[in-house]
C-alpha positions in Angstrom: 5.0 -16.6 -14.3 5.6 -13.2 -15.8 2.7 -13.7 -18.2 0.3 -14.2 -15.3 1.4 -11.1 -13.5 1.6 -8.9 -16.6 -1.8 -10.0 -17.7 -3.4 -9.1 -14.3 -1.5 -5.8 -14.2 -2.5 -4.7 -17.7 -6.1 -5.5 -17.2 -6.4 -3.7 -13.8 -4.5 -0.7 -15.0 -6.5 -0.3 -18.2 -9.8 -0.6 -16.2 -8.7 1.8 -13.5 -7.6 4.2 -16.3 -11.3 4.5 -17.4 -11.9 6.4 -14.2 -8.6 7.9 -13.1 -7.0 10.5 -15.3 -3.2 10.4 -15.4 -1.4 9.4 -12.1 0.2 6.4 -13.7 2.9 6.2 -11.1 0.4 6.1 -8.3 -1.7 3.5 -10.1 1.4 1.4 -10.6 2.2 1.7 -6.9 -1.2 0.6 -6.0 -1.2 -2.5 -8.2 2.4 -3.4 -7.2 1.3 -3.2 -3.5 -1.7 -5.5 -4.3 0.5 -8.0 -6.2 3.0 -8.0 -3.3 0.2 -8.8 -0.8 1.1 -5.6 1.0 -0.8 -2.5 2.3 -0.7 1.1 1.0 -1.0 4.5 2.7 -2.2 7.4 0.5 -1.6 10.8 2.0 -2.9 13.9 0.3 -5.3 16.8 0.6 -9.0 16.2 0.2 -10.5 16.0 -3.3 -7.5 14.7 -5.2 -9.1 11.3 -6.0 -7.7 9.0 -3.3 -11.0 7.3 -2.5 -12.0 7.2 -6.2 -8.8 5.4 -7.1 -9.3 2.8 -4.4 -12.9 2.2 -5.4 -11.8 1.8 -9.0 -9.3 -0.9 -8.0 -12.0 -2.6 -5.9 -14.4 -2.6 -8.8 -11.7 -4.0 -11.1 -11.1 -7.2 -9.1 -13.7 -9.8 -8.2 -13.1 -9.4 -4.4 -15.1 -8.2 -1.4 -14.6 -4.5 -0.6 -15.4 -2.7 2.6 -14.9 0.9 3.7 -14.3 2.0 7.3 -14.7 5.7 8.1 -12.3 6.4 10.9 -13.5 8.8 13.6 -12.4 9.5 17.2 -15.2 7.4 18.7 -14.4 4.3 16.5 -13.5 1.2 18.6 -11.3 -1.7 17.7 -14.3 -4.0 17.8 -15.9 -1.8 15.2 -13.1 -2.9 12.9 -12.5 -6.6 13.8 -16.0 -7.6 15.0 -17.6 -8.6 18.2 -19.2 -11.6 20.1 -22.8 -10.9 21.1 -25.1 -13.1 23.2 -27.9 -14.6 21.2 -30.9 -14.8 23.5 -32.8 -17.3 21.4 -29.8 -19.7 21.2 -28.5 -18.9 24.6 -24.9 -18.7 23.2 -22.4 -16.2 22.0 -22.2 -15.6 18.2 -19.4 -13.8 16.4 -20.3 -11.0 14.1 -17.3 -10.2 11.8 -16.3 -6.6 11.3 -15.5 -4.9 8.0 -11.8 -6.1 8.2 -13.1 -9.4 7.0 -12.9 -8.4 3.3 -10.3 -8.7 0.6 -9.8 -5.0 0.1 -10.4 -2.6 3.0 -10.4 1.1 2.8 -9.4 2.8 6.0 -10.6 6.3 5.3 -8.9 9.1 7.2 -7.1 6.6 9.4 -5.4 9.3 11.5 -8.8 10.5 12.9 -9.1 7.4 15.1 -7.4 7.0 18.4 -4.1 5.0 18.7 -6.1 2.2 20.5 -8.3 1.8 17.5 -5.4 2.2 15.0 -3.7 -0.7 16.8 -6.6 -2.9 16.0 -5.2 -3.1 12.5 -1.7 -4.2 13.5 -2.3 -8.0 13.7 -4.6 -7.9 10.7 -2.1 -6.2 8.5 1.0 -8.1 9.6 -0.4 -11.7 10.0 -3.7 -11.6 8.0 -5.7 -12.7 11.0 -7.7 -11.1 13.8 -7.9 -12.3 17.4 -11.2 -11.5 19.2 -11.8 -12.6 22.8 -8.9 -15.1 22.6 -10.0 -16.7 19.4 -8.0 -16.2 16.2 -9.8 -15.8 12.8 -7.9 -16.0 9.5 -8.6 -13.3 6.9 -9.4 -14.3 3.4 -6.8 -14.1 0.6 -6.1 -11.8 -1.0 -6.1 -9.2 1.8 -5.1 -5.5 1.4 -5.6 -2.5 3.6 -5.5 0.9 1.8 -5.5 3.8 4.2 -5.9 7.5 3.5 -5.0 10.5 5.6 -4.9 14.3 5.2 -1.4 15.8 5.9 -2.7 19.3 6.3 -5.3 19.1 9.1 -3.9 18.4 12.6 -7.0 19.3 14.7 -8.6 16.1 16.0 -6.1 13.7 14.4 -3.7 11.2 15.9 -0.4 10.7 14.0 0.3 7.0 13.1 3.0 5.5 15.4 6.2 4.1 13.8 5.0 0.5 14.3 1.8 1.3 12.3 3.7 3.1 9.5 6.0 0.1 9.2 3.1 -2.1 8.3 2.5 -0.2 5.1 4.5 -1.6 2.2 4.4 1.8 0.4 3.2 5.3 0.9 2.2 7.6 -1.9 0.1 10.6 -2.9 -2.1 11.7 -5.7 -1.0 15.3 -6.1 -3.0 17.9 -8.0 -3.6 17.2 -11.7 -2.0 19.2 -14.5 -4.1 21.7 -16.5 -4.7 19.1 -19.3 -5.6 16.4 -16.8 -8.0 18.7 -15.0 -9.8 19.4 -18.3 -10.0 15.6 -19.0 -11.4 15.0 -15.5 -14.2 17.6 -16.1 -15.0 16.1 -19.5 -15.0 12.5 -18.2 -17.3 13.3 -15.3 -19.5 15.7 -17.2 -22.6 13.6 -17.5 -22.0 10.7 -15.0 -19.3 8.9 -13.1 -17.5 6.2 -15.1 -17.1 4.3 -11.8 -20.8 3.5 -11.8 -20.3 1.2 -14.9 -16.9 -0.2 -14.0 -16.9 -4.0 -14.0 -14.5 -6.7 -12.7 -11.7 -7.7 -15.1 -9.7 -9.9 -12.7 -11.0 -12.7 -10.6 -9.9 -13.4 -7.0 -8.3 -16.7 -8.1 -6.3 -15.0 -10.8 -5.1 -12.4 -8.4 -4.1 -15.0 -5.8 -2.2 -16.8 -8.6 -0.3 -13.7 -9.5 0.5 -12.9 -5.9 1.9 -16.5 -5.4 4.0 -16.1 -8.6 5.7 -12.9 -7.6 8.3 -14.5 -5.3 9.7 -16.4 -8.3 11.0 -13.1 -9.7 14.8 -13.5 -9.5 17.1 -11.1 -7.6 20.8 -11.7 -7.4 22.8 -11.6 -4.2 24.6 -8.4 -5.3 21.3 -6.5 -5.6 20.4 -7.8 -2.1 23.6 -6.2 -1.0 22.6 -3.0 -2.8 19.3 -3.0 -0.9 21.1 -3.6 2.4 23.5 -0.7 1.7 20.6 1.7 1.1 18.8 0.6 4.2 22.0 0.8 6.4 22.7 4.3 5.0 19.4 5.5 6.6 20.5 4.4 10.0 23.6 6.7 10.0 22.2 9.6 8.0 22.4 13.0 9.8 19.2 14.2 11.5 17.6 10.8 11.2 16.7 9.5 14.6 15.6 6.0 13.6 16.5 4.4 10.2 14.8 1.6 8.3 14.4 -1.8 9.9 15.0 -5.2 8.4 11.3 -5.4 7.7 11.8 -2.3 5.5 14.6 -4.1 3.6 12.4 -7.0 2.9 9.6 -4.7 1.8 12.0 -3.0 -0.7 13.1 -6.3 -2.1 9.4 -7.4 -2.5 8.4 -4.1 -4.1 11.4 -4.3 -6.5 10.2 -7.7 -7.6 6.7 -6.2 -8.2 8.1 -3.4 -10.4 10.2 -5.9 -12.3 7.2 -8.1 -12.9 4.9 -5.3 -14.2 7.7 -4.3 -16.6 7.5 -7.9 -18.0 10.7 -9.1 -16.6 11.4 -12.2 -14.4 14.5 -10.6 -12.7 15.2 -7.4 -10.7 17.4 -4.6 -11.9 18.9 -1.6 -10.0 16.3 0.6 -11.6 13.5 -1.4 -10.1 15.0 -0.9 -6.6 15.5 2.8 -7.3 11.8 3.2 -8.4 10.6 1.4 -5.2 13.0 3.0 -2.8 11.2 6.3 -2.0 7.7 5.0 -1.6 9.0 2.0 0.5 11.6 3.7 2.7 10.7 7.4 3.2 7.8 6.8 5.5 9.8 4.5 7.6 12.3 7.2 8.7 11.9 8.9 12.0 13.4 12.4 11.7 14.4 15.1 14.1 11.5 17.3 15.2 12.7 20.2 13.1 12.5 18.1 10.0 9.2 16.4 10.7 7.2 19.5 10.0 8.7 19.9 6.5 6.9 17.9 3.9 9.1 15.9 1.6 12.1 15.9 3.9 12.2 12.1 4.1 11.9 11.7 0.4 14.8 14.1 -0.1 16.9 12.0 2.2 16.2 8.8 0.3 17.0 10.5 -3.0 20.3 11.7 -1.5 21.2 8.2 -0.3 20.3 6.8 -3.8 22.7 9.3 -5.4 25.6 8.4 -3.1 25.2 4.6 -3.0 27.3 2.6 -5.5 25.1 0.7 -8.0 26.1 -2.8 -8.9 27.2 -3.3 -12.5 24.8 -4.6 -15.2 26.5 -8.0 -15.7 25.5 -9.4 -12.3 21.7 -9.1 -12.4 20.8 -11.0 -15.6 18.0 -13.5 -15.3 18.9 -17.1 -14.5 19.2 -19.5 -17.4 
């Protein structure tokens, strides 16, 4: 099991690394989200490489890729598809929207209205889309990667809590270091390496790795550790709404993902700690005075991690 996941992980990361300089933690987060069958929200200022990273992932796997540019006039039917009347056949025909792909980039998702944003809810949670009363399943694997700019507020619509909860993890690219910036300039000097990037993992291999991930072992004591972390968010000062049971399940799933890419078939407390901030921080609803401060939710998760008792090493060994 771990060989399948490790092989897929190593090939994707190596291939993406031909385009993306540094950002190993963000790349790992992206691949873990993919292996977990989840969705990722990337929030950062323009020009940091969010779209380039997503395109590099899409080019690395043998799957269908579609991009949706979210704008205020975008309609839900522009995402899911529409039934139109065929005059020649005298019947309605369904034209699938861009959501019917394996990897979907929802670019600048907060520029669309809440009504349009809600068009993704069923797709992200149940991997299906209902149009005019008929339900259409989405192909596996299926992943939505959304981007948004945290700085601009003019003409944007903040994602509601229900929408944020659909994202397994939330991350950012951040600015490169000086050395990374020089490497970027050198790498893109003559042409973009993305243009020559080829698929290194087939859709069948990816589905096999996704199906193998639940077999990663996590003991009951670590489930208790996850529950303690989640429960602590619900009573933390200045947190209006803590993490839901869906968030606890997401943390367990992501912890298995980090364990698998590390070459293990069992979860350790370090896997949970690594996954905690990207999984839990965006699920917190803070008081208004804290919402405007960037990084406040992440600081709360770090504080909870430092105060929550960690199970001892003897209890999370792999099953014989």
